[in-house]
N, C-alpha and C positions, 0 to 999 in steps of 0.2 A: 451818212455818218451818224445821223441821229439814231438810226435803227441799230447801229453797232453799239452806241452808248446806252441803249435800252437793254442790251444784254447784261447778264451778271458777269462777275469777274472770270468765272470758269468759262463762260461762253466767249468772252473777249479773248482769253488766252487761246481757246480752240480756233477762233477766227484767224488769229495771227499764225498759228501753226499750220492751218490749212491754206494759207496764202491769200485769204480773202482781202487782207490789207496788211501793211507793214506795221511794225511796232511804232515807227515814227508817225505814221498816219494816225494811228490810234491815239497816241499822246497829243498830237496836234489837234485832233478832234475834241479831246477832253479840255485842252487849253482854251479852244474857241468857246466851248460850252461854259467854262468858268467865266470867261470875259463877258459872255452874253447874259448870264444869270446872276452873277454875284453882286452886281450893282444894286439889286433890290434885296439881296439876302444878307450880305456881309458875313459870309461863312469862311472865306479864305483871307487870312490877314497877312500872310507872307507868301509871295510867289517866287519860285525858283525855276521858272520855265526854261530859260536859256541853259542853265546848268543841267537840267533834267534831259533836255534834248541832246546835249553834248555827251551824256552818259550812255545813251541807248546803244550805240554801236559796240560798246564793251560788254553788253549783257550776253552771257553764254546762250547759244541757241537752244540748248537742252533745258534751260531754266523753266520750271513749270508755269510761271506766270509772266513769261517774257513779254515785255511791252505793255503790261496792264497798268494803267495809271492809278495812283493811290495818293491820298492826302493824309498827313500826320497831324494828330491832335497836338496843339502847342502846350502840352502839359504831360510830362513823363516820357514822351518819345523823343529823346534827345538825338540831334544830328550834328556831327562835328562841322564847324564852319558856317552854321546857319543860325540866325537869331533864335533865341529861346526866351519867351516872355512870361509864360505861365499866366497870361491874362493880366499882367501888371506892368506898370511903368517902372517899378523898382528894378526890374531886370533889364531895362533898356540898354542895349549894346553888349550884353553879356552873352557870349557864345560858348556852347559846350566844347570841350576839348577832345571829346571822344564820342563815337556813335554808341547808342544804347544797343544791347544785344538784340532787341526786337528789330531795330532798324537794320542791323547787320543781316539778320535773317531775311528781312523783306528784300534787301538788295540781292542777296544770294538767290532768292526765288525768282528774281527777274522783274519785280515791280519797279515802276518808274515813279519816283517821288517828286510830285509837282509842287508841293508847298505845305503850309501849316494852317490849321483851322482854329477858329475863335473859341475861347473858353472863358468862363468867369475867373476873376482874380483868385489864383491858387486853387481853383476848382471847388470852392467852399460853399456853393449854392446850387440850386436846381434850375436856374435860368441863365442863359448866356447873354449878359448885358454889362460887360466890363466898362468901366470908365475909360480905360486905356484904349479900347478899340471900338467901342460902340456895340449896340445890340445886334445879334443875329436874328433874322426873321424866319418864321416858319413858312416853308414853300406852299403849304396848304392855305394859309392866310397870313400875309405879312404883318398883320396887327398882332399876331399871336407868337408866343415863345416857342422856340425849337427845343427848349429844355436845356439841362445842363448836368454835368459840366461838359459833356461831349456834344454840345449843341451845334457848333460849327461843323463838325464831322457829320452829324445826322442830317442837317440841312443840305449839305453838299451831296450826300448820297441820295436823299429823297428827290432832289432837283435834277439828278442825272449828271452832275459834274463828273463824278467817278462812281464806280460800282461798289467800292469798298473804301472805308476810311478807318484809321485807327481810333481807339477810344480808351477809356479807363473808367473804373467803377469803384468808388469808395463808399457810396451811400445810396447808389442807384444811378450813377452817372452814365452808364451804358443803357440800362433798361428804361429810364425815364425819357431821354431823347428819342430812343427807338419807339416808345409808345406814342410820343407826341408827333413824330414824323413818319409813322407808318412803316417802320423797319423791323428787321430781325436784330436783336441784340442779346448776346450771350455773355454773362459774367462768368468767367471760368472758376474752377476750384482754386482756392488759395495755393500759390506755389506752382501752378500749371505753367505760367509764363514768367520768365525771369525779369526782374527789374534792374539787373546789373548792367554795367559794372559800377554805376554811380551809387545805386541803392540796393539794400537787401530786402526791404519791405516798405510799403507805403501805408501811412496812417496805421501803424502798428499791426499790419496785416490785413486791414479792411479793404485796401485798394488793390485792384487787379487789372492788368492791361487786357484789352480785347479789341473788338471791331463792331462797327455797325454796317449792315449789308441789307440787300433787298431779298436775298434768298437764303434758305437754310444751308444749301450746299456751299455757298460762298463763306458763310460763317464757319462751317466745319473745315473747309480747305484752308482758310486763312489761319485758323488756330493751329492747324497741323504745322504750318510754316514756322510759327514762333514758339511752339510749346517745347518744353524740355528743361531739365535741370542744368544749370551752368555752375562751373567751379566756384565755390565760395558762397553759393546761395544758402540762406539760413534754413530752408526746408524745401521739401518736394511734395507734389501732389501724388495721390495714389496712381499707379500705372494704369493706362488705358489698355484695352484688349488689342487695339490696333489703331490705324489712322481714323480720325473722326470722319473723313470724307467717305470711308467705306461703310459707315453706319447709315448714310443716306439711302433710303429704300429698303433697309433691313427691317424685318418685322420686329416690333418691340415686345410682342407677346401680350398676354392679358395682364394689365397693370391695375394696382389698387391706388386710386386717386382720391385725395381729400380736397375739398374746396372751401374757400372763405370769401364771402362777399362783403362782410363788415368786419372791421378790425376788432378783435376780441378784447382789447384793453378798454373799450368804451369811450375813449377820448377822441377818437377820429370819427366824424359823422359818416354815415353811409351815403354814398353818392349814387343815385339811381342809374346813371349811365354806366358806371363802373360795375355795379352789381349785375346789370343786364349783360355786360360783356362777359363776366365770369360765368353767369348762369348759362349763356349760350355756348360758351366754350365747354362747360361741363356736359351739356347735352350732346355736343359733337363728340367728345371723348367717349361718352357712353354709347353713342351710335357706332363708334369705331370698335366696340367690343370690350371696353375697359370697365372695371368696377368703380363707380364714381359715387361718392357720398359726401354730405357736408361734414366739415370738421378739419381740424389742424392741430398743430402742437399747442399744448396748454401754455408753454412758456411765452408764446406770442402775447399773452395777456398781461405779462409782468410789467407794471407801471414804471419800475425803476430803470428799464432799459434805456430810454431816451436820455436820462441823466448821465449814465455812464458812457454811452456811445458819444454823446456830445462833448463830454470832458476829454475823452481820448482824442477826438478829432481836433479840438481846440489846442490841446497840448502839442500835437504834431504840427499844427500851424505855427505855434510859437517857436518850435525848434527850427522850422523852415525859415521863418523870418530872421531868427538869430543867425542862421547860417548864411543868409543873403548879406547880412551886415558884415560878417567876417569876410565874405567873398569880395565885397567891394571896398572894404577897409574902413567903413563907418557905419554905425548902427542905423537901422531903418527907423525913420521918424513916423509917428502916428499919422501925421497929415499926408504922408505919402500913400497911405492905404485907404481902402474903401471902409466906410463906417462899420459894416458887418465884421470885417476882419479885425478892426481895431477893438471891437467889443469882445470878440473871441480871444484875442491876444490878451486883453485885460483880465478876462476870466481865468485864462491859463496861468497867469502870473500870480494869482491868489492861491494856487494849489502847490503842494509840495511834491517832491519826487515820490514820497511814500503814498500820497493820495493817488498819483497816477498808477502806481503799481497795484494798489487796492482796486482801482477801476478795471485794470486789465484782468485781475484775478476774478472779479465779479463776472466779466464777460467770458472767462474760461468756463465758469460754472454754467452760465447761460447757454454756451455752445453745447455742452453735454446734455442739458435739459431739452434743448431743441432737437438734438440728434436722436434722442430716445424715441421720438415719434416715428422716424424712418426705421430705426432698429426694431420697432414693434411690428413691422410688416408692411408699412406704407411705401409706395414707390415714388409718388409725386404729390406735390402740393400745388394747387392752382389758386392764384390770388390776382388782384389787380396789380398792374405794373406801377401804378401811380395812385396816390391816395386822394387826388383831387381831379376835377375835370380839366381838360385843356384850358390854359389860362392866357390872357393877353400879356403883352410886354408891359412892364410896370406894375404887374400884380404883386410882385415881391418888392415892396417899397424900399429904396436904399437908405432912407433916413429914419423911417418909423420902424425901429428894430424889433419892437414888441410884436407888431403885426408880421413883419418879415420872418422872424424866427418861428412864430406860431404857425404860419402857413407852410413854411418849409418842413416843420415837424410833421404836419398832416401829410404832406406830399411824399415824404420818404418812409412813412410808417410801414409800408409793405416791402420795401426794398432794403433798408438799412439793417434789419435783423439778419438778413442773409449775408451781408458783408461781415457782420460780427461772427457768424458761424463759419464762414469760409466756404460755404456750399456753392455749387454751380446753379445758375438760374437763367432762363431764357425768356425774353419778351417777344411775343408774336402779335402781328397787326391783324386782329380778328374782328374789330368792331369800329364804329365811328359814331360821332354825335349827330344829331339832327342837322347840324350846320356843316357836316362833312369833314370834321376834324378827326384824325385817327385816335383810337383808344386801344391800347395794348393790354394783353393779359400775360402773366408770367407763370411759368412752371418751374418748380424747384425740386431738385433731386438730392440724394445723399451725396456726401463728399466723394469726389472722384468719378461721378457718374455722368459726365458730359456725354458719354456714348449713348446713354438712355435718353437724355434730352434731345440729342440730334435725331435719334430714331423716331421718337414721338413727334417732334416738330416737323420732320419731313413727312410723316404720315398725315399730320394735320394740313400741311401745305398742299399735299396732293389732293386731299379731300375737299379743301376749301382754298383754292389758290389766292394768294395775297394780291390785293389791288394796290396800284401805285399811281394814284391820280395826279400826283405832283410832277410826273414825268411828261410835261407838256412841251 
């Protein structure tokens, strides 16, 4: 059964269709793997094993992922009748009354929902160490962070508990854990995946649902399952030419690729391991026949970006905390929250609604200035997925907020601009440190061009197959 769990989700689904094993046997194998590995990792904070096994017989035999186990990030992926904590004790005992559209789609596709994965409180940082549930450990080295905010999902997939887990990305929360855990992580174009019916958008459009996987084809096929406009959504992503799964193996053509090894705003120090990862990836793309040269959007250098991005995130956090207070019938007290979120909440309450609107208008202009680089003839931008080297647990100190916010700002320097622009970006596990910790690089395409990212990522994967050393 360990061999079956080493298969990706597409392979597991094929094994069930071919009769190599039953859907129940596959789910039971994944459950056994979770019970064997999660004691050291703390990736899965809520288990629904009995309910999941009871649901298997009702899965239609024609469902494309019939019997494939999956874990849901405990932030954004709401499931009726199950706990929903968002990494915080404030939500203790609160259960969503309705399935999110993404969860509905996963059920219809035949996935078996085994439980929920750990996330930092409200997803507001880049490491998964919530006070409510404790830290998630990196399968490559338990002393290190699995990243955030989709750290529990990334650790579970890297350790072979499941082949695919849901995630979301508001400032790098798919790409950063993917980088730290040696996985594929694609942040879709804004509006590609609905956040309904509870929400219209997350973090004023910065946050997008997605997945962490071990293969490009799994990322493509999983996104196909959940993509599409739903009634009442505030906006839609540009239409794709067809299913993303069909783009795997399709020639991307000769592309014009720019690359950045050092952040152009000058405030983020160049990290040799990250620069080497990008340089090697650039050489690989050139060897594959693409036109590759240093350079990227001039707007990346604008020093004001972090100020406006941070303000919008903090304002959304404040709105979320206020809504929690209304939901439970009493305001959330500062002592119930982690210090980071208390500070963000306090900053948000010093701003007016007009200040928030001005911040969103600045980001609107920034989005156009960034997009101009792609409109001028570039196809892809290659950058680090993370602005710092893999870091140990505790590196983001919970009490020393000056250090915590400074380190976080450096970490998200290459990812958060792409949340602001709404473009798709994919992190690929192409490098590692001397200590064997994974280092990812990201490719960014123009809005709506997930098809191009999948083609190129699959081309890279074929030329240099990804290693998954944590699958022991």
